[in-house]
C-alpha positions in Angstrom: -0.9 -5.2 3.1 1.9 -3.7 5.4 4.8 -2.3 4.0 8.0 -2.7 5.6 9.9 -0.5 2.8 12.0 -3.2 1.6 10.4 -3.3 -1.7 12.6 -4.8 -4.8 12.3 -6.0 -8.2 11.1 -4.5 -11.2 8.4 -2.2 -11.1 6.9 -4.0 -14.1 6.0 -6.9 -11.8 4.5 -4.5 -9.1 2.3 -3.3 -12.5 1.4 -6.8 -13.4 0.4 -7.8 -10.0 -1.6 -4.7 -9.5 -3.6 -5.2 -12.8 -4.3 -9.2 -11.7 -5.8 -7.9 -8.5 -7.9 -5.5 -10.0 -9.0 -7.9 -12.5 -10.0 -10.4 -9.8 -11.6 -7.9 -7.7 -9.4 -7.9 -5.0 -9.1 -4.1 -3.7 -5.5 -3.3 -2.4 -5.1 -1.5 0.9 -1.5 -0.3 1.9 -0.1 1.0 5.2 3.6 2.2 4.3 6.4 3.1 6.2 10.2 3.7 5.9 11.7 3.1 2.8 8.7 2.6 1.0 8.1 6.1 1.0 11.0 6.7 -1.2 10.1 7.6 -4.8 11.1 3.9 -6.1 9.2 2.7 -3.2 6.2 4.7 -3.7 5.9 4.1 -7.3 5.8 0.4 -6.6 2.9 0.6 -4.0 1.1 3.1 -6.3 1.4 0.3 -9.2 -0.2 -2.2 -7.0 -3.4 0.0 -6.5 -3.4 1.3 -10.2 -2.4 4.3 -9.2 -5.3 4.9 -6.6 -8.0 3.2 -8.9 -8.0 0.0 -6.9 -7.5 0.9 -3.5 -4.8 3.3 -2.0 -1.8 3.7 0.2 -1.9 5.6 3.9 1.3 6.7 5.2 2.3 5.8 8.7 3.9 9.1 9.8 7.1 9.3 11.9 6.3 8.2 15.4 2.7 7.6 14.6 1.6 4.0 15.5 0.5 1.4 12.8 -2.6 1.7 14.8 -3.4 5.0 13.9 -2.1 4.5 10.5 -4.9 1.9 9.9 -7.5 3.7 11.7 -6.7 7.0 9.3 -7.2 4.5 6.3 -11.1 4.5 6.9 -11.4 0.9 6.6 -13.0 -0.5 9.8 -12.8 -3.8 8.7 -8.9 -3.5 9.2 -9.4 -2.4 12.7 -8.8 -4.9 15.6 -9.9 -3.9 19.0 
């Protein structure tokens, strides 16, 4: 998942989606930037990963390309040459 920072809706929805992903064996990997790093946005991303128990969030630092953020995630299956 690549977040552009435009997260909305109730956090309960994100908690439900996160629980559903986990129950279906879908591990969540998120690259986040922009508004998604604000406290409310970050809480929603954390809800999708079950607070890190079912995936993780990698932050794309200011000035860093998304490619570098994906490599930082340590998930080679995401890399595209």
